[in-house]
N, C-alpha and C positions, 0 to 999 in steps of 0.2 A: 643585423638583430642581435640583441644582447643575449648571452647565454644565460639560462636560468639555473639556479642551484637550490636544491632542496636542502632545508636545514629543519632539524627537530626542535621545537620550542615548547615550553609549559603552557598549555591553553589557558590557564588561569592568569597568565601574564600579558595575554593578547587584549587589546583595548577595542570594545565594540565601537563601531562609528556612530556618533550621536545622531547624524543626519541620515542615516540608513533609512530609506523609504519603504524597505521590503519588511514585512512583518512575518512572525512564525508563531504559531499557536503551541500551547504545552503539549497538545496531541501530536503534532508534527515533530516536535523535538523528541518525544519518545519513539516515534516511528524511526527517526534517524539514529537514535541510540541503539534500537534493535538492529538496525541495517550494520552499524558499526560492530556490534557483537557477532554478527554472522560473518561479515567480510572483512573486518578490520578497518582501520582508518587508511583509505588508500587514495583519498582525493585531497591534494595539498590545500591549505588555507592560503590564500594571497594576503600578504601584510605590506604596509608601507615602511618607510625607514625608521618610524618611531613604534613599531609594533602594534599599528592600528590596523584592524581587520578591513580589508577591502573586499574580500569575497570568501564566504564561509562562516558567517554569523552563526547560522543554525548548527552547522558541524562542530563548531567551537562549543556551543552551549550544550549539545549533546554529549561531547567528550568530557566536559566538566561534570555533567550529571553522572557519568559513569566512573569518574574517578581516574580518567586517562591522565597521565603525567607529561605526555610529550606526543605532539602530532607534527606531521611533516608541513612545513611552510614554505612558501617561495616569495621571497621579497622583490617588490615591483617598484622600488625607488627610483626607476629610471623614468617613470611617468611623473609629469608635473601635476599639481594639486587639480587642476581642472580637468585634465585626462583621467584622473583617478575618480573625481565625482562623476563624470560621465560613463566610466567603466562599470561603476557600482550599479548603475541603472542597466546598462547595456547587458551586463552578465546575467541579470535576471529577465529581462525583457526578451532578449533573443532566444532563450531557452523556451519560453512560452510559446514562440511561434513554430515549434516543431510539432509534428502530427504523430498519429499512429497508424500504422496499417491494420485494420481491425481483424483481418483474418489471421495474419502471423501472430498478433498480439494474443488473440483467443487461443491459438494453438499453443504458444509458449506457456500461458497461464494454465491451460487445461493439462499440460504435460507435467509442468512443475507441481501442480495440485497432487499428482499421483506420487510424488517423492515423499515417503514417509518420514525422511530425516530433515525435511525442510518446511518452514512455516512460511508459506507462500506469501503472507502479508508483508514480509520484509521487502517485497517489491514496491511497497507503498500503496499498493491496491487492497482495499477491504474486502472481505469475503463476498459481500453483497455485489460489490462492483465486478468482482471476477465472474460471480454468477451471471450477471447481466451481459458481459462481455461476451462470455462463451455462448449464452442463450442467443444472443442477437446474431452471433456468426454460425448458428446452427449446430452448436455443440451437442454432446450426448445428453439425452434426456431420457426418462422412462419411456418404454416402448408404449406407442398409442394405443396398442391392442390391449393393454392392461390398464388403460385410463378412461374413465367415463368421459364421454365427448363434452364440448362446451355446454355451460348451463342453459337450459332452456327456460327463460324467464316467465314464460306463460303458465308454467306448472307451479304448484305449490313448492315453497322451499322446505324440502325434507332431506335428512341426510342420516344415514344408519351406519353402525360399525361395520367397518370393511369397505366403505366407499372411499375413492380416491378421486379427488377433483383437480382438473386443471384450471390454473388462474394464470393467464398469460404464459410466461416461462417458468412458472412456478407450479408445485404440486402440493396439495394438501390432502392428507390421509386422516380418516376418522377412525380412531381406535384408541386403546389403552396405551399410554406412554411407557408402561413397563412390560408390555407383551411384545415378544420377539416377533410375532406375526405381523405387527403393525408395521415394523420397519423393513420385513422382508417384502411385504407387498408394496411399500412406498419406494424402496430403493431398487427392486428388481434386480438384485445381484451385484449392485454397485456398492461402493464404500462411502460412507458419509464422512465429511470432513469435521462436522461438529454436531453433537447432539445436546441439547439444553432442555432438561426436565424441570418444570415447575409445577408445585403442587398448589391446589386451590385452598381457599380459606377453610378452616376447620368448621 
């Protein structure tokens, strides 16, 4: 097996593969850029003998967007053109076949969410996804004793200030957005990851 050597290259000089079947959205590129800012560029880009990208198109695009001037690359010119074409697909497809251990994933995301100096979305999971993963694994939620039971739909739809409703894995508090007691009642001693306050039309 041929030894591989890492060489740093200017990402702007690396050529995207025109027949690369994998697509990347601008949102994903921004997420990868955030990951690079947090962890550094630590996953080498695979290139062929003419500086064409074999694997790492999104990482290169993210690096360019950040103004990074050199990234680690590994030249795989020991592969013939047919092997490179097959590897471009295999590199992406084989990664898709991996799974998640839901319990361990929920535990890791839950603990990372408590780190004040880390934006947990650098993992690639959105906050809504993290809430769902943790909720499905039986993660922490407000004490059931402090929450009104599931809605009895046979009764009139009435809600008053101070009510707290459970909707699946989520909780909805009825109260003023600028009143501290609203959050104290909803969070039950826990810390919020995000608070968004929107004002109504004048």
